[in-house]
Wavefront OBJ file of the C-alpha trace (Angstrom):
o trace
v -19.188 6.105 21.270
v -19.214 6.165 17.467
v -22.989 6.464 17.411
v -22.871 9.313 19.916
v -20.370 11.167 17.740
v -22.536 10.577 14.675
v -25.585 11.885 16.531
v -23.685 14.982 17.645
v -22.414 15.620 14.117
v -25.949 15.346 12.749
v -27.482 17.642 15.328
v -24.682 20.216 15.469
v -22.859 20.163 12.106
v -21.461 23.691 12.395
v -20.048 23.043 15.850
v -18.555 19.739 14.704
v -16.936 21.458 11.708
v -15.468 24.172 13.937
v -14.174 21.566 16.409
v -12.605 19.543 13.604
v -10.946 22.626 12.152
v -9.545 23.641 15.562
v -8.309 20.100 16.250
v -6.591 19.914 12.864
v -4.980 23.335 13.310
v -3.658 22.327 16.741
v -2.369 18.975 15.483
v -0.577 20.520 12.516
v 0.443 23.850 14.058
v 3.968 22.951 15.038
v 6.972 20.736 14.460
v 5.654 17.525 16.053
v 4.919 14.620 13.751
v 1.647 12.694 13.854
v 3.048 9.799 15.900
v 4.381 12.120 18.602
v 1.112 14.052 18.701
v -0.870 10.838 19.123
v 1.474 9.649 21.887
v 0.874 12.917 23.734
v -2.871 12.427 23.340
v -2.515 8.910 24.779
v -0.869 10.344 27.891
v -3.559 13.006 28.229
v -6.364 10.465 27.736
v -4.775 8.170 30.311
v -4.430 10.984 32.843
v -8.023 12.093 32.327
v -9.461 8.575 32.396
v -11.002 8.866 28.936
v -11.163 5.261 27.785
v -12.761 6.041 24.415
v -10.170 8.668 23.603
v -7.419 6.368 24.783
v -8.585 3.595 22.461
v -8.897 6.010 19.527
v -5.469 7.563 20.050
v -3.777 4.186 20.540
v -5.224 3.152 17.190
v -4.109 6.388 15.527
v -0.643 6.136 17.085
v -0.230 2.612 15.723
v -1.288 3.803 12.263
v 1.355 6.534 12.561
v 4.018 3.935 13.345
v 4.085 3.852 17.155
v 5.351 0.648 18.724
v 3.856 -0.966 21.836
v 6.734 0.189 24.058
v 6.171 3.799 22.915
v 2.448 3.536 23.680
v 3.180 2.116 27.129
v 5.713 4.863 27.838
v 3.131 7.492 26.838
v 0.757 5.958 29.387
v 3.450 5.700 32.054
v 4.442 9.337 31.520
v 1.071 10.373 32.944
v 1.650 8.543 36.252
v 2.892 11.588 38.149
v -0.104 13.605 37.002
v -2.896 11.071 37.237
v -1.740 8.599 39.862
v -1.223 4.882 39.636
v -4.900 3.745 39.542
v -5.626 5.780 36.407
v -2.462 4.534 34.739
v -3.205 0.911 35.612
v -6.653 1.282 34.031
v -5.119 2.876 30.911
v -2.568 0.065 30.685
v -5.463 -2.423 30.720
v -7.151 -0.559 27.861
v -3.903 -0.578 25.861
v -3.483 -4.320 26.397
v -7.024 -4.938 25.078
v -6.736 -2.553 22.101
l 1 2 3 4 5 6 7 8 9 10 11 12 13 14 15 16 17 18 19 20 21 22 23 24 25 26 27 28 29 30 31 32 33 34 35 36 37 38 39 40 41 42 43 44 45 46 47 48 49 50 51 52 53 54 55 56 57 58 59 60 61 62 63 64 65 66 67 68 69 70 71 72 73 74 75 76 77 78 79 80 81 82 83 84 85 86 87 88 89 90 91 92 93 94 95 96 97
């Protein structure tokens, strides 16, 4: 995944810069702290089945001070939206990360 991102950045630097700016503005555009924002992104990644994003946001959440039980709750919160199979897969990713 990292190589794919690097390739994209190299081929489309202006688009990457615009994406990064939008992402930063969204992350910092309200009262939520970084840990809470990352926990939300974990739930979204779990619901969408995005393993790479899930791994990245689990790592970022830990760096922001999230505990394992908070990460697991973020995954579990997506159950009603994504269904149990997607959540079970996300739980497996969290256990390995």
